C-alpha positions as CSV (number, residue, x, y, z in Angstrom):
1,X,0.0,0.0,0.0
2,X,1.2,3.5,-0.8
3,X,1.9,5.6,2.3
4,X,0.2,8.9,2.6
5,X,3.6,10.6,2.3
6,X,4.4,9.0,-1.0
7,X,0.9,9.9,-2.2
8,X,1.4,13.5,-1.1
9,X,4.7,13.8,-3.0
10,X,2.8,13.9,-6.3
11,X,1.7,17.4,-5.4
12,X,5.2,18.8,-4.9
13,X,5.8,21.7,-7.1
14,X,8.7,24.2,-7.2
15,X,6.2,27.1,-7.3
16,X,3.3,25.8,-5.3
17,X,0.0,26.9,-6.6
18,X,-2.3,25.8,-3.8
19,X,-2.2,24.8,-0.1
20,X,-1.8,21.1,-0.8
21,X,1.3,21.7,-2.9
22,X,2.7,23.9,-0.1
23,X,1.9,21.1,2.3
24,X,3.7,18.5,0.1
25,X,6.8,20.7,-0.2
26,X,6.9,21.2,3.6
27,X,6.3,17.5,4.3
28,X,9.2,16.7,1.9
29,X,11.5,19.0,3.9
30,X,10.3,17.6,7.3
31,X,12.7,14.8,7.9
32,X,10.7,13.5,10.8
33,X,7.4,13.2,8.9
34,X,6.0,9.6,9.3
35,X,6.9,8.6,5.8
36,X,5.7,5.0,5.9
37,X,2.4,5.6,7.6
38,X,-1.1,5.1,6.2
39,X,-2.8,5.8,9.5
40,X,-4.9,9.0,9.8
41,X,-4.5,9.0,13.6
42,X,-0.7,8.7,13.5
43,X,-0.2,11.4,10.9
44,X,-2.8,13.7,12.3
45,X,-1.2,13.5,15.8
46,X,2.2,14.1,14.3
47,X,1.0,17.2,12.5
48,X,-0.8,18.5,15.6
49,X,2.5,18.7,17.4
50,X,5.0,19.2,14.6
51,X,3.1,20.6,11.6
52,X,4.0,24.2,12.2
53,X,4.1,24.6,8.5
54,X,0.4,24.0,8.0
55,X,-1.8,27.0,8.2
56,X,-4.7,24.8,9.1
57,X,-5.4,21.1,9.7
58,X,-8.1,21.4,7.1
59,X,-5.3,21.2,4.5
60,X,-4.3,17.8,5.8
61,X,-7.9,16.7,6.0
62,X,-8.5,17.6,2.4
63,X,-5.4,15.8,1.3
64,X,-6.4,12.8,3.4
65,X,-9.8,12.6,1.7
66,X,-8.2,12.6,-1.7
67,X,-5.8,9.9,-0.5
68,X,-8.7,7.8,0.7
69,X,-10.5,8.1,-2.5
70,X,-7.6,7.4,-4.8
71,X,-5.4,5.0,-2.8
72,X,-7.3,3.4,0.1
73,X,-10.4,2.5,-1.9
74,X,-8.2,0.2,-4.0
75,X,-7.3,-1.9,-1.0
């Protein structure tokens, strides 16, 4: 199964055009991000304490919903 982090990387962009691209760029630069996780609770908890680069957790929730629809439904 593809981890959330690896899914998120597809949104990386040198000139981010939206909040999910900004999140992807920041997660890429966050060396402690839980890169192998596919657990909402684990990633959400991590971001609550370490996701200073997120303006709002809604950005994560939106990205997670897309991840669920595109990756987790295939499982």
